N, C-alpha and C positions, 0 to 999 in steps of 0.2 A: 504493500500500500504506500510505500515511500514516494512513488512518483504518480500516484493516482490523483485524479482531479476531484474525486468524491470527498465529501466532508467526513472526517473520521470523528465519531462521537466519543466524548470522554465523560467520565463521571464528574458530577457537579462538585466542586470543592467547597468545603465549609471551613472557615477559619474561626478559631476560638482562642481566647486567652483565659487562663485560670489565674485570677488575681488573689493574692494573699498578702498584700501590703498593709501598711498601718493606716493609710488615709481612709476616710469614710467613703464608701462606694455602695451603690445599690446592688441588690442581688444579681441583677442582670442588666446589661445595657449594650447598645450597639454603637460602635465607633466606625466612622467612615474616613477613608483615606482622603477623600476630597475636602474634608474639613481643614486639612493642612495646606490645601492649594491656595496660591495667590491668584487674584484676578477674578474674572467673570465665571461664576459657577454654572452658567448655561452652556459653556463650551467644554465640559468635561468629557474626555474620550476614554477615561479609565476610572473605574470605581471599584473599591474593595471594601466590603463590610466585614467587620470582625465582631463576633459576639463575645462580650466579656462577662465571665461568671465570677462572682465573689465567692471564694471558697474558704473564707475565714470561718472559724467555729461559730455556729449559731446562724449562719447565713445559708441560703438555698437548701432548706431542709429536705425538699423532695429529691434533689440531686444527691445529697448526702445519704439519704435512706436507700438509694439505688446503688451506691458504691461505698462499701465498708472501708475500702482502702483509702478513698478520698476523705471520708469522715475521720479516719484514724490519722491521716496526714494533717488535717486541720487541727486535730487535738494535739498532735506533737508540736506544731508551730505555736499554738496557743499556750501550751505548757512552758515552752522555752521563753516566750514573752512574759509569762507570769513570773517565772523565776528571775528573769532580768529585772522586772519591775520591783522585785523584793530586794534588789541590790546585788544579785549574783553576777559574776562576770559571764561573758558569752560561753567560755569553756565550761564553767561550773554549771550553768543553766542547761547546756546540751547534755553533759554527763548525767546530771540529775534527772533530766527528762527521759533519757534512755532507761535508767533504773525505775522511774515512775511507771513508764509504759510496760515494762516487764511485770512489775508488781500488780498492775491494774488491768492486764490483759489487752492492752492497746498494741496491736502488731506484735504480740508477745513472741511468737515463734520466730518471726523475722528479726526482732530486736535481739533475741537470744543468739541467733545464728550470725547476724550481721551487725551487731551493736557497734563494734569499733568502726566499721565502714560507714555506718550512719553518722556516728560522731564526726569522723573525718570529713564526710561530705557536707554536713551541716556547718561545721566549723570553717570550711573553705568557701561557704556561700558568700557571694559578693553582694554588698548592699548598694542602694542608690547613692548613698554618701560616698562609698568607695569609688563608684563609677565617676561621680562628679569630681572627686579629688584627682583621679587619674586624668580625666579630660582637662582639668585646670592645669595640671602639671605638663601635659602634652602641649597645651596652648601656650603656656609660659615658655617652654622650650622652643616651640616654633617661632614665637615672637622674638626670643633672644637670637635665634639663628638669622631671622630676617633683619633684625637690627644690626647684627654683626656684618652681614653682607652689605647692607646699606652704608654702614660706616666705612667699610673697606672700599666700596666704590667711591664714596665722597673723598676719602683720603687719597686714593689714586688720582681722582680728578684734580684735587688741589695741588698735588705734587707735579702733575702734568702742566699746571698753570705756573709752576715755578716756585711754589711755597716749599720751605724746608719741612721735614717731617714734624719737627717740634712746633713750628708755626701752624701747620695744617691741623695738628691735633688740638692746639689751643683754639683755633677757629671753630673746629667741629664741636668742641666742648662749649664754647660760648653760644653757638647756634642751638645746641641742645638745651641750655639754660633758658634761652629766649623762648623756645617752643614750650617749655614746661611752666612758664609764667602765665 
């Protein structure tokens, strides 16, 4: 069918997000890619709809009743947050949650068999704050590189005009101070 002119039918995709963050969120909502587009919304040639389900403990009870694994996962996340709210470190909260789950039958067999892997996975979980810090650092590094390149070009330009290296550096420094005022 690779060179066929006939339309090949494919299954309809469905995009979902399972949300377990700390911000208040309804049980279910629809997000549209086009909401992020600039300009006239009448000229959209591509649309993507994603259904977001809040899987925090106490949310979406029908969904949780249909999936014991999902309900248990929500309980694990809630217990970690509870322990952290009591002042435990992330490490302590995760370790105590694994013990709590075994004692209370929450994913008991899984926790007994893979408790250390669960601990390692949850402890390695990246948070939004971590992502923002990484992006800030990357942006800072990019800005520094661009600034260095710009400074080097300006230095070369001034040397070509006959300035000494010392005089060129002094002029660049004074130009920088003027821009910062």
